DRENLO-948335 format. One record per residue (C-alpha): x, y, z; residue in three letters. Coordinates in steps of 0.001 Angstrom, whole numbers, padded with zeros to 6 digits, always signed. Example, Ala and Ser with C-alpha at 12.3 -4.5 7.8 and 13.67 -1.06 7.14 Angstrom:
residues 2
+012300-004500+007800ALA/+013670-001060+007140SER/
END
This chain:
residues 729
+016902-004871+000596UNK/+013653-003800-000665UNK/+015176-002914-003984UNK/+016723-006058-004587UNK/+013593-008052-003910UNK/+011621-005855-006278UNK/+014169-006392-009061UNK/+013771-010246-008570UNK/+010100-010010-008591UNK/+010330-008129-011768UNK/+012536-010736-013483UNK/+010404-013501-012381UNK/+007010-011902-013462UNK/+007140-013719-016805UNK/+007897-017037-015361UNK/+006238-017617-011923UNK/+003592-020310-011796UNK/+003428-020283-015605UNK/+001902-017073-015781UNK/+003302-014777-018622UNK/+002416-011171-018268UNK/+004133-009617-021143UNK/+001803-011554-023615UNK/-001776-011106-024204UNK/-002847-014396-022856UNK/-001507-017464-021083UNK/-002928-020494-019078UNK/-001809-022240-015878UNK/-002870-025965-016437UNK/-006164-025259-017927UNK/-008490-027994-018498UNK/-011720-028696-020530UNK/-014472-026192-019415UNK/-012369-023324-018846UNK/-014348-020273-018404UNK/-013303-016868-019691UNK/-014187-013595-017825UNK/-013671-010261-019489UNK/-011964-007552-017132UNK/-013596-004172-017582UNK/-011034-001412-018200UNK/-012271+000305-015149UNK/-010797-002391-012865UNK/-007176-002308-011537UNK/-006385-005151-014299UNK/-006474-002496-017016UNK/-007974-003944-020363UNK/-007511-007682-021181UNK/-009174-011090-019953UNK/-008545-013847-017783UNK/-009876-017346-017455UNK/-010240-020121-014749UNK/-009120-023352-015720UNK/-011474-025946-014341UNK/-012306-029672-014811UNK/-015193-030248-017051UNK/-018248-028847-015376UNK/-016013-026846-013054UNK/-015786-023340-012703UNK/-013936-020569-010720UNK/-011414-020794-007816UNK/-011128-017730-005377UNK/-007312-017662-004981UNK/-004116-016909-006886UNK/-000436-017350-006031UNK/+000911-014503-003832UNK/+004086-013407-005680UNK/+003578-009904-007254UNK/+002436-010160-010844UNK/+001547-007492-013214UNK/-001945-008139-014698UNK/-002356-004846-016514UNK/-002773-006173-019996UNK/-002848-009832-019658UNK/-005388-012484-020016UNK/-004451-015781-017751UNK/-006161-018887-016277UNK/-005813-020920-013319UNK/-006991-024304-012218UNK/-010241-024380-010367UNK/-011959-025856-007399UNK/-015037-027887-008289UNK/-018357-026439-007077UNK/-017096-022743-006982UNK/-019320-020459-009103UNK/-018752-017459-011167UNK/-020745-014600-012278UNK/-019528-012673-015585UNK/-021171-009461-014578UNK/-018521-006964-014710UNK/-015907-008928-012425UNK/-017735-010567-009840UNK/-017670-013909-008259UNK/-019032-015978-005318UNK/-017268-018122-002968UNK/-016038-018435+000356UNK/-012738-016910+000000UNK/-011676-013654+001902UNK/-010708-011880-001204UNK/-013389-012996-003577UNK/-014160-010944-006855UNK/-016402-007992-006331UNK/-017860-005659-008973UNK/-015544-002616-009687UNK/-017129+000482-008319UNK/-016356+004050-007628UNK/-014317+004541-004446UNK/-016154+006092-001718UNK/-015088+008989+000484UNK/-013711+006364+002941UNK/-011716+004696+000383UNK/-010290+008223-000663UNK/-009121+008867+002854UNK/-007490+005553+003205UNK/-005594+005635-000246UNK/-004509+009287+000477UNK/-003075+008216+003933UNK/-001547+005250+002546UNK/+000332+007140-000467UNK/+001564+009653+001958UNK/+002911+007218+004281UNK/+004568+005200+001243UNK/+006065+008343-000200UNK/+007880+009224+003257UNK/+009109+005629+003638UNK/+010510+005725+000060UNK/+012074+009116+000224UNK/+013781+008404+003602UNK/+015409+005272+002357UNK/+017403+002798+004269UNK/+015508+000571+006756UNK/+012472+002873+006147UNK/+012170+001948+002383UNK/+011687-001823+003753UNK/+008283-000689+005101UNK/+005220+000226+003179UNK/+001355+000087+003621UNK/-000390-003191+003088UNK/-004068-003785+002870UNK/-003480-007666+002873UNK/-001048-008764+005368UNK/+000495-012310+005058UNK/+000597-013523+008785UNK/+001808-016839+007995UNK/+002735-019481+010552UNK/+004608-021931+008155UNK/+005717-021234+004414UNK/+007487-023522+002339UNK/+011161-022918+001409UNK/+014007-024354-000405UNK/+017281-023199+000047UNK/+018105-020069+002440UNK/+017758-017012+000085UNK/+014521-014991-000740UNK/+014483-016925-004129UNK/+013908-020063-002238UNK/+010841-018675-000456UNK/+007265-019864-001618UNK/+003878-018307-001649UNK/+002772-021778-000754UNK/+002924-023347+002776UNK/+001459-025811+005207UNK/-000190-023040+007512UNK/-000535-019638+005773UNK/-003089-016922+006760UNK/-004015-013669+005186UNK/-005383-010663+007292UNK/-007315-007650+006438UNK/-008643-005005+008777UNK/-012055-003652+008121UNK/-013790-000651+009461UNK/-017450-001344+010722UNK/-018829-000004+007510UNK/-016641-002413+005576UNK/-014060-000099+004450UNK/-010656-001915+004279UNK/-007893-000376+006304UNK/-004194-001036+006181UNK/-001166-001864+008146UNK/+002444-000339+007767UNK/+004731-003303+007881UNK/+007800-004848+006364UNK/+007703-006461+003179UNK/+005266-009606+002811UNK/+007265-011838+000724UNK/+010541-012068+003064UNK/+009262-010386+005877UNK/+010973-009152+008884UNK/+010725-011380+011827UNK/+011730-011746+015449UNK/+012249-014878+017440UNK/+011017-015039+021011UNK/+009996-017693+023417UNK/+006362-018101+024850UNK/+007565-017101+028328UNK/+008808-013754+027169UNK/+005354-012857+025696UNK/+002684-011214+028184UNK/-001004-011270+027638UNK/-003690-009701+029992UNK/-006233-012533+030853UNK/-009002-013026+032984UNK/-007902-014668+036175UNK/-009529-018022+036384UNK/-012445-018095+038803UNK/-012910-014394+038910UNK/-013556-011152+036654UNK/-009991-009618+037296UNK/-007648-009094+034707UNK/-003908-009717+035041UNK/-000801-010235+032972UNK/+000292-013752+032369UNK/+003059-015433+030097UNK/+001871-016850+026976UNK/+003467-020156+028136UNK/+001416-020052+031452UNK/-001606-019187+029599UNK/-001270-022055+026941UNK/-000352-024689+029886UNK/-003700-023758+031544UNK/-005832-022528+028682UNK/-008502-025010+029720UNK/-008945-022646+032866UNK/-008230-019427+031418UNK/-010697-019968+028329UNK/-013115-022480+030050UNK/-016081-020098+028733UNK/-015235-021294+025080UNK/-015914-024898+025936UNK/-012400-026057+025765UNK/-011810-028937+028473UNK/-010514-027363+031603UNK/-007455-029729+031863UNK/-006466-028583+028155UNK/-002881-027714+027709UNK/-001828-026607+024283UNK/+001850-025598+025203UNK/+004962-027297+023889UNK/+008011-026805+025933UNK/+010098-027600+022847UNK/+008378-025819+020122UNK/+007736-022703+022331UNK/+011162-021784+022598UNK/+010930-020556+019178UNK/+007913-018245+018044UNK/+008069-016030+015235UNK/+006957-012395+015929UNK/+006192-009611+013462UNK/+005417-006012+014329UNK/+003038-003851+012408UNK/+001446-000357+013241UNK/-001427+001590+011392UNK/-003031+005165+011379UNK/-006550+005275+011133UNK/-008312+008557+009860UNK/-010740+009614+012493UNK/-013091+012714+012910UNK/-011699+015528+015105UNK/-013509+016387+018240UNK/-015649+013751+020074UNK/-015577+010714+020133UNK/-012716+010621+017552UNK/-013046+006899+017098UNK/-013868+004175+014689UNK/-014714+000610+014998UNK/-013001-002159+013192UNK/-012007-005836+013196UNK/-009354-008022+011705UNK/-010617-010602+009065UNK/-008565-013610+008324UNK/-008455-016309+005788UNK/-006570-019556+006479UNK/-005938-021714+003385UNK/-005753-024888+005218UNK/-008905-024817+007153UNK/-011986-026212+005115UNK/-014531-026917+007951UNK/-015272-025657+011337UNK/-014830-029014+012980UNK/-011086-029253+011687UNK/-009371-025937+012304UNK/-005737-025122+011440UNK/-005157-022842+014338UNK/-006710-021728+017541UNK/-006444-017846+017508UNK/-005811-015719+020769UNK/-007143-012098+020030UNK/-005218-010066+022780UNK/-005932-006698+024075UNK/-005310-005083+027631UNK/-009018-005907+028268UNK/-008321-009671+027880UNK/-008006-012704+025630UNK/-010564-013841+023057UNK/-009962-017299+022237UNK/-011440-018480+018860UNK/-010505-020940+016105UNK/-009991-020775+012318UNK/-013210-021479+010122UNK/-013689-022030+006462UNK/-013503-019089+004347UNK/-013143-015618+005781UNK/-014022-014923+009207UNK/-013950-011759+011459UNK/-012271-011876+014759UNK/-014079-010305+017465UNK/-013457-009635+021081UNK/-015329-011557+023583UNK/-017393-010529+026865UNK/-018774-013010+029262UNK/-021926-012298+031380UNK/-021036-012759+034897UNK/-024298-014140+035803UNK/-025717-016149+032932UNK/-022173-017106+031219UNK/-023619-015929+027890UNK/-020811-015047+025523UNK/-021154-012088+023334UNK/-018939-010948+020369UNK/-017822-007240+020043UNK/-016142-005039+017546UNK/-012914-003449+018437UNK/-012667+000275+018996UNK/-009707+002735+018251UNK/-010045+005996+020200UNK/-008147+008988+019886UNK/-005852+010068+022825UNK/-003300+012700+023615UNK/-000418+010003+023721UNK/+002189+010535+020902UNK/+002865+008071+018161UNK/+005709+005482+019250UNK/+006775+003785+022564UNK/+004848+002854+025161UNK/+002132+004811+026968UNK/+002294+005957+030679UNK/-001195+007190+031831UNK/-002036+009681+034619UNK/-004243+008434+037583UNK/-006959+010790+036077UNK/-006804+009354+032669UNK/-006729+005784+033887UNK/-009716+006288+035974UNK/-011703+008200+033267UNK/-011131+005098+030829UNK/-012006+002422+033519UNK/-015443+004463+034209UNK/-016029+004330+030504UNK/-015375+000638+030103UNK/-012159+001531+027939UNK/-008857-000008+027798UNK/-005922+001031+030038UNK/-002328+000770+029592UNK/-000707-002568+030854UNK/+002279-004923+029881UNK/+001530-006755+026740UNK/+003404-008372+024223UNK/+007372-008338+024806UNK/+009135-006896+027461UNK/+010633-004009+025335UNK/+007101-002743+024599UNK/+006235-001497+028293UNK/+002653-000719+029162UNK/+000459+000285+026033UNK/-003090+000491+025298UNK/-002774+000711+021632UNK/-001945-002911+021110UNK/-003912-005554+019257UNK/-002045-008811+019258UNK/-003019-012161+017466UNK/-001463-015184+018211UNK/-002005-018434+015955UNK/-001334-021763+017794UNK/-001214-024496+015151UNK/-003315-027596+015650UNK/-003110-031108+014458UNK/-005793-031574+011957UNK/-007966-034902+011680UNK/-007215-035583+007980UNK/-005711-032843+005850UNK/-007808-032418+002719UNK/-006321-034064-000389UNK/-005612-032223-003640UNK/-008509-030761-004830UNK/-009601-031468-008646UNK/-008061-028958-011103UNK/-004708-028462-009129UNK/-005930-026456-006193UNK/-004067-027674-003169UNK/-005885-028629+000199UNK/-004499-028293+003609UNK/-002072-031091+003521UNK/-000540-029816+000179UNK/+000197-026434-001201UNK/-002674-023982-000986UNK/-002583-020998-002812UNK/-001877-017938-001165UNK/-003365-014726-002864UNK/-006660-013550-004196UNK/-008509-010762-005596UNK/-010041-007959-003607UNK/-012684-005197-004756UNK/-011911-005956-008559UNK/-008241-005676-008093UNK/-005099-007884-007076UNK/-004220-007760-003403UNK/-002072-009714-001079UNK/+001185-009637-003017UNK/+004502-008598-001711UNK/+004366-005265-003423UNK/+002504-002229-002162UNK/-001288-003058-002257UNK/-003495-000092-001553UNK/-004012+001520-004753UNK/-003934-001640-006795UNK/-007526-001997-005830UNK/-008674+001120-007156UNK/-009976+002005-010688UNK/-006955+003352-012661UNK/-008424+006819-013167UNK/-008740+007113-009525UNK/-005492+005441-008694UNK/-003511+008039-010881UNK/-005353+010934-009341UNK/-004134+009720-005968UNK/-000899+009181-006938UNK/-000639+012690-008192UNK/-001775+013823-004982UNK/+000695+011554-003122UNK/+003581+013731-004408UNK/+001895+017108-003900UNK/+003830+018881-001268UNK/+000702+020943-000410UNK/-001114+017805+001022UNK/-002383+018701+004442UNK/-000612+017210+007422UNK/-002635+016074+010250UNK/-002312+015217+013831UNK/-001505+011846+014869UNK/-001797+010092+018379UNK/-001763+006708+019920UNK/-005281+004990+019750UNK/-006887+003448+022732UNK/-008046-000001+021598UNK/-010952-001054+023490UNK/-013815-003505+023274UNK/-016733-001875+021080UNK/-020382-002364+020401UNK/-022103-005968+020423UNK/-021986-007757+017294UNK/-023892-010948+018229UNK/-023944-013969+020678UNK/-021365-016726+020450UNK/-021720-020278+021104UNK/-018119-021301+021873UNK/-015661-023450+019995UNK/-016589-026113+017528UNK/-013828-028102+018658UNK/-013709-028725+022621UNK/-010606-030875+022608UNK/-007990-029880+020118UNK/-004438-031299+019908UNK/-001321-029262+019368UNK/+000673-029741+016015UNK/+003813-031849+016684UNK/+005930-029571+014808UNK/+004555-026240+013603UNK/+005472-023218+015813UNK/+003574-020424+017079UNK/+003446-017099+015210UNK/+002438-013754+016755UNK/+001301-010498+015186UNK/+001508-007312+017136UNK/-000279-004166+015682UNK/+000140-000898+017229UNK/-002781+001501+016409UNK/-002735+005290+015933UNK/-005399+007648+014719UNK/-004885+010662+012404UNK/-007169+013686+012162UNK/-007246+016491+009712UNK/-005119+015158+007131UNK/-002326+012596+006611UNK/+000357+011519+009163UNK/+003484+013700+009340UNK/+006820+012558+008472UNK/+007960+012715+012109UNK/+005074+010694+013121UNK/+005777+007893+010329UNK/+009467+007876+011450UNK/+008571+007573+015198UNK/+006196+004604+014320UNK/+008946+002731+012247UNK/+011606+003451+014784UNK/+009297+001784+017447UNK/+009129-001182+015398UNK/+012829-001410+014698UNK/+013527-001148+018292UNK/+011063-004082+019296UNK/+012754-006314+016600UNK/+016305-005473+018155UNK/+015047-006526+021505UNK/+014009-010057+020334UNK/+016616-012821+020768UNK/+017035-013041+016910UNK/+015929-010656+014404UNK/+016084-011152+010689UNK/+013912-012054+007965UNK/+011873-015186+006945UNK/+014456-016583+004417UNK/+017131-016184+006997UNK/+018546-019512+008662UNK/+017499-018617+012342UNK/+013891-018617+011021UNK/+014160-022046+009292UNK/+011541-023220+012189UNK/+008859-021050+010537UNK/+009374-022574+007242UNK/+009003-026101+005926UNK/+010569-028183+003044UNK/+007653-029138+000496UNK/+007008-032846+000602UNK/+007554-034990-002312UNK/+003639-035346-002696UNK/+003287-031371-003451UNK/+003504-030401-006874UNK/+002282-027135-008841UNK/+002198-026045-012295UNK/+005631-024807-012740UNK/+009009-025274-010495UNK/+010723-022290-008706UNK/+014506-022227-008883UNK/+014679-025640-010681UNK/+018267-025806-010804UNK/+018762-025247-007109UNK/+019116-028610-005167UNK/+016808-028633-002390UNK/+018703-028672+001232UNK/+017513-030782+003866UNK/+016026-028870+006649UNK/+016661-030062+010360UNK/+013831-030061+012729UNK/+014425-027466+015415UNK/+013108-029915+018136UNK/+015424-030480+021180UNK/+015346-033619+023016UNK/+014528-032007+026223UNK/+016411-032723+029519UNK/+015841-030909+032705UNK/+017180-027442+032446UNK/+020026-027294+035148UNK/+019525-025054+038066UNK/+021751-021906+037537UNK/+023910-020385+040138UNK/+022197-016993+041672UNK/+024010-013859+041725UNK/+023995-011834+045089UNK/+023161-008005+045093UNK/+027026-007244+045543UNK/+028084-009362+042715UNK/+028666-008318+039004UNK/+026178-010168+036539UNK/+026840-011354+033020UNK/+023465-010871+031154UNK/+022355-013904+029177UNK/+018568-013243+028562UNK/+017669-013425+024851UNK/+021151-015285+023758UNK/+021578-018896+022874UNK/+021052-021415+023870UNK/+017459-020598+024078UNK/+016299-023303+026367UNK/+018678-021949+029057UNK/+018665-018167+028516UNK/+014695-018178+028384UNK/+014485-019280+031892UNK/+017313-017101+033415UNK/+018215-013365+033016UNK/+021651-013226+034224UNK/+024570-015457+035679UNK/+026902-014185+038302UNK/+030104-012849+036485UNK/+032575-015303+038444UNK/+034042-018776+038017UNK/+030481-020230+039123UNK/+028745-018424+036117UNK/+031618-019836+033846UNK/+031481-023679+034982UNK/+027872-023468+034979UNK/+027740-022299+031356UNK/+030758-024708+030389UNK/+030415-027698+032386UNK/+026753-028282+033822UNK/+025363-026977+030270UNK/+027888-027287+027348UNK/+029567-030578+028489UNK/+026176-032171+029345UNK/+024881-031555+025897UNK/+027954-032498+023809UNK/+027840-035824+025768UNK/+024052-036071+024786UNK/+023135-038515+021851UNK/+023880-036793+018530UNK/+020334-036313+017944UNK/+018148-033215+017199UNK/+020252-030256+017739UNK/+021944-030838+021223UNK/+025104-030318+019490UNK/+024089-026848+018157UNK/+023106-025814+021794UNK/+026268-027199+023325UNK/+028197-024968+020812UNK/+026344-021876+022011UNK/+026785-022838+025505UNK/+030606-022962+024765UNK/+030609-019612+023031UNK/+028528-018066+026132UNK/+031149-019627+028631UNK/+034201-018070+026520UNK/+032485-014671+026602UNK/+031847-014801+030408UNK/+035857-016088+030674UNK/+036875-012992+028433UNK/+035093-010725+030735UNK/+036565-012075+033822UNK/+040364-012444+032846UNK/+040708-010439+029440UNK/+041601-013370+027504UNK/+039693-016439+025970UNK/+039152-019886+027880UNK/+041347-022457+025821UNK/+039356-025227+027193UNK/+036099-023815+025685UNK/+037702-023181+022282UNK/+038863-026736+022377UNK/+035384-028014+023169UNK/+033938-025719+020331UNK/+036302-027759+017872UNK/+034937-030867+019321UNK/+031346-029530+018791UNK/+032054-029029+015220UNK/+034015-032262+014415UNK/+031139-034376+015924UNK/+028522-032098+013841UNK/+030511-033070+010748UNK/+030854-036759+011745UNK/+027079-037317+012764UNK/+024992-034584+011150UNK/+026637-032072+009011UNK/+023571-030252+008045UNK/+023531-028863+011437UNK/+026178-026501+010616UNK/+023420-024539+008842UNK/+021925-023659+011996UNK/+025062-021766+013060UNK/+026816-020124+010181UNK/+024364-017429+009898UNK/+026396-015895+012944UNK/+029363-015772+010394UNK/+027251-014015+007589UNK/+027412-017368+005376UNK/+024798-018333+002995UNK/+023118-021894+002854UNK/+025830-024450+001971UNK/+023551-026654-000116UNK/+024672-030358-000255UNK/+025745-032593+003182UNK/+029354-032699+001879UNK/+029568-028907+001600UNK/+028391-028698+005278UNK/+030740-031540+006235UNK/+033738-029402+004806UNK/+032622-026137+006366UNK/+032135-027972+009829UNK/+035790-029518+009793UNK/+037195-026053+008574UNK/+035338-024377+011887UNK/+036682-027459+013999UNK/+040276-026806+012707UNK/+039763-023126+013382UNK/+038770-023472+016861UNK/+041528-026127+017490UNK/+044154-024053+016392UNK/+042921-021155+018746UNK/+042792-023448+021520UNK/+046561-024832+021059UNK/+047679-021285+020562UNK/+045865-020401+023706UNK/+047767-022944+025701UNK/+045569-026000+025395UNK/+047438-029455+025879UNK/+047972-030588+022592UNK/+048655-034255+023676UNK/+044970-034376+024589UNK/+043850-033677+021233UNK/+046131-036655+019771UNK/+043697-039339+021462UNK/+040585-037716+021699UNK/+037778-039576+020009UNK/+035822-036687+019395UNK/+038330-035484+016909UNK/+038522-038632+015087UNK/+037248-037284+011851UNK/+039721-034298+011791UNK/+042597-036914+012079UNK/+041261-038974+009238UNK/+040023-036128+006800UNK/+042547-033484+007519UNK/+045724-035508+008566UNK/+048106-032919+007098UNK/+046337-030009+009054UNK/+045968-031875+012178UNK/+049826-032746+012151UNK/+050722-029113+011838UNK/+048773-028138+014801UNK/+050236-030718+017025UNK/+053669-029538+015968UNK/+052593-026113+016651UNK/+051489-027325+020164UNK/+054653-029096+020856UNK/+056838-026034+019848UNK/+054566-023855+022256UNK/+055053-026633+025188UNK/+058707-026550+024627UNK/+058900-022838+024646UNK/+057111-022852+028042UNK/+059126-025499+029252UNK/+056454-028016+029722UNK/+058221-030647+027751UNK/
END
């Protein structure tokens, strides 16, 4: 998978966004007043020059498109924001961007350690191949809630989006750290519901900490986070949208000194491209550890995300760094403390292991979880002069850092270093004599105080009506006396892979099950050059569901066998229950109470898709009970597909990912596929013994009789022959 994506990037380097990287110079929509800057040879760009295209009197912008581009010998220009400023001393710039230009400098000792660690990990992942090759170390992580996509392949993905965020981990001394994660471009994601994610929050009205689901926290966030200034009755949950939250898992190995204390302080630093002022943030942010939840908001430019402490008497809120402390616990998996360890941590005001994140994570103390809750903005900024898009349009998604290009889908780390240092590090990365250190799970706790905080700027935010929550879970490890061993790197990746598999759906951003995490660009959004100009865009169906009350399921007794449904479709049912009794009551609940109710619902939203999944579950229960399929469930599956073809053919795209099929493109192609599947299930039901005479007059099958008369007639003849053989007629 990773190799295919890299090959695509290499093919696209010369044309994406109008940047020509094989020639000496090129331009992206430059206007009069373009400023040219010479890039010193010592930077990661190599020799060459680049320029910023601005309006007359304008100057440089801080950002560039995210796709991986090779700037080693190029000069180029990009449209600029008005009001930004550029210095041509070396390669430096001022501005509010997270990854602004900085003068190229010699790497520090901390940089050397980080780069050596990153290269060792990347070498291990590449050498192991398979799923491990999909992971690499990233200095800049794309933690996007919603990106633009046309079609359903990686080629249709975009670096632009309606809610995009870049994140960097920084040590207190400002050294950039890294995370080990999947590819940024077509990242691996899991899908979870908000009631299957645990936080550890302060119980309202006390100082006690207790686990709470994300759903309940958002329902009563005004109580849980009253210290921030939120209205006490504020509810930021969405029963509809929060059934589908994207989640990504990452890990990191932080080099620390051996001995005591064996720790370092750090914090995430984020940049959201849709937030232009503090009074109109794009997201509320929940920074979560087992010592509580620090609720904050996006701000303009880059911002560090600190943990919070509330003084029990004065109510003053202080902001704190995070601390990663070495422990005896191994890399990967949950942490189970002894009572002595727990009491020692409590006495030192450190974190202890608790449930956090998904159920499969167990108890951990090495987790930092960041949750982005999209907000409705007052008035998204319009397109900026010079072609740089604001929050309502297509913001750029990547930028320069430390004199080098970072934030792209490739491996970032050493691209930020001077060439001579990069080459020496790369040479050492392949050196078999590189010393292997000792790695352990880190205890992530509240660290030293940074300052005091006055609370949220926005006291009464409104949840965005269509954008979904995204969750980033990072597991922290420490390493001493060298680089992580191959065994520890593999254990860390195996841990993430198991967590992805535990989600209700696992895949990649471009896959159809994650259409809710991507949006189709509006007609008002334009850019310098068009990606995939020959592909006709497919209409994306909103994942929102017309809500009806969830039917009360039958309960299984201790003596009864159960049929596990948690994490399966339809999510609106299975997110509320773990299992159904493996008997006729369980079958009739899923088939009649759920499936028939939704197939009779108005053909809006994706009720027909939910009905389809309910009938599939009912059929699975029937097979477990009796050893053969339910002809009635199969018949109703045929009705589902026929009604989809008749009322909303594009809904079939939300189902066919299970069949290993790709995006169908046009509505007519979707309609044809839905009718094919309707014929398939109708044939299976009739062969299984469903009364063929019922199908002759069923209005749900009108479209089959009209569009596929010969196939329908053949099925009726098969049904009649089976009935004659059985002596029914």
